N, C-alpha and C positions, 0 to 999 in steps of 0.2 A: 796772688793765687797761682796755682800750678796750671800748666797748659791743659791737662786733661779736664780740669774743672771748668775752664773757659769753654772748651769744646762742648761738653755736655750742657752747660748753661746756654750757650748760643743756639745750639741745635734745638733744644727744648723750647727756648723763647721763640725762635723762628717758626717752628711747627705749631706752637700754640697760637701765634698771631695769624698764621695761615688758616688754621681751622676755625677761628672765630670771625674770619672774613676780612681781616686787614690785609691789604695786598703786600706780599713780600716777594723776594726773588726765588722762593722755593717752589712756586707753582710749576715751573718748567721741569724741575727735577721730579716732582711728584707725578706729573703727567707722563714722564718717561717710564715710571714704574707702574703706570696704569691706574693711578689714583687721581680722579677728577673731582674738584670741589666747585660748586656754584659760587662765583665771586660775590653775588648779590645777597644770597641767603645763607652762605657758608654751609650749605647742605652737601653731604657726601653723595655724589652722583654715581660714581663707579669706583670699584676697587678690585680690578681684575689683573693681578700680577702676571698670571700665566699667559695672557694674550697681550702683554705690554711689549713695547719696542725693546726694552732692556732684556727681558726674558728671551725674546726671540733672537736678539743679537748674541747673547751668551750661549744659548743651547741650540739655536737653529742655524748658525753660520759657522763656517770653517775658521774664521778669524776669532770668534768667541771661544771656540773649543781650544784653539791654539793658545789663546791668552790663559785659559784655565790650566792647560798642560804646562806652559812655561812658568806660570805663577806657582803652581804646585811643585814643579821641579826646583824653582829657586828657593822655596821654603824648605824643601828636603835637603838641598845642598847647604843652605844656611844653618840647618840644625847640626850638621856635621862639621862644617868649616868654621863657623863663628868668626869669619874674617870680614864680613860685609858690614857696612855702616847702616844701622837701622834708620838713621835720619833720612836716607834716600827714599825709603819706603813711606815715611811719615810726611815728607815735604809736600807731595801733591795734595794730601788731605789738609795740610795747613793752608796752602794757597787757595784751595777750594772753599774752605770755611771762611777765610779772610775775605775772599771775593763775595761770597754769599752774605756775610755780615755787612760789608760796605754797600752792596746793592740794596739790601733790605733797609739799611739806615737811610739811604738816599730816597728810596721809594716811600718810606714812612714820612720823611720830611716833606716830600712833595704832596703826600696825602694830607698831612696836617696843614700845609699851605692852602689847600682847597677849602678849608673851613674859614680862612681869613683871620685867624687868631695868631698874631705875631708871637705872643708870649708862649703859646703852646708849641709852635714851630721851633722857637729858640730853645725851649726846655728839652724837646726831643733831640734836637741837634747836639746840645751839650751832653746829654746822656750817651748818645751813640758815638760821639767823638771821644768821650772818656773811655767807653768800652773798647773802642778800636785801639786807642793808645795803650790801654792795659793789656789787650791781646798781643800787640806788637812787643811790649816789654816782656810778656810771658814767653813769647817765641824766642826772643833774644836770650832770655834766661835758660830756656830749654836747650838751645844749641850751644851757648857759651859755657853752660855748666857741665858739659860732657867731659 
């Protein structure tokens, strides 16, 4: 599969698991965007993006405004120059999603171990190891195929 397909599949899977109450590594990311979910009942407690840490960092601080200006300037320069490598922009997203997938897999394996069923833990481990290997192969294909 292509890299973009893996990214969409993983993000959708992780958000689905988070919203149904299975612990994943995405709760920290969601809370920085002002989205809080009750881990016991999977009930949406708050969804206030405007008063979140991320929103106040981007629009309330000088560093956030500087990042927006530099990022916008880099995009404008890139439109005219066409000499930069787009993989440098995509690489942090790849590392973030790979880390999130690895941490989610580990958290779910630990969650399954709490039930005491070895076969279920093994099954989940095999699925996540296979997905991680396929994601790594997709990343290699994306960067080597340029």
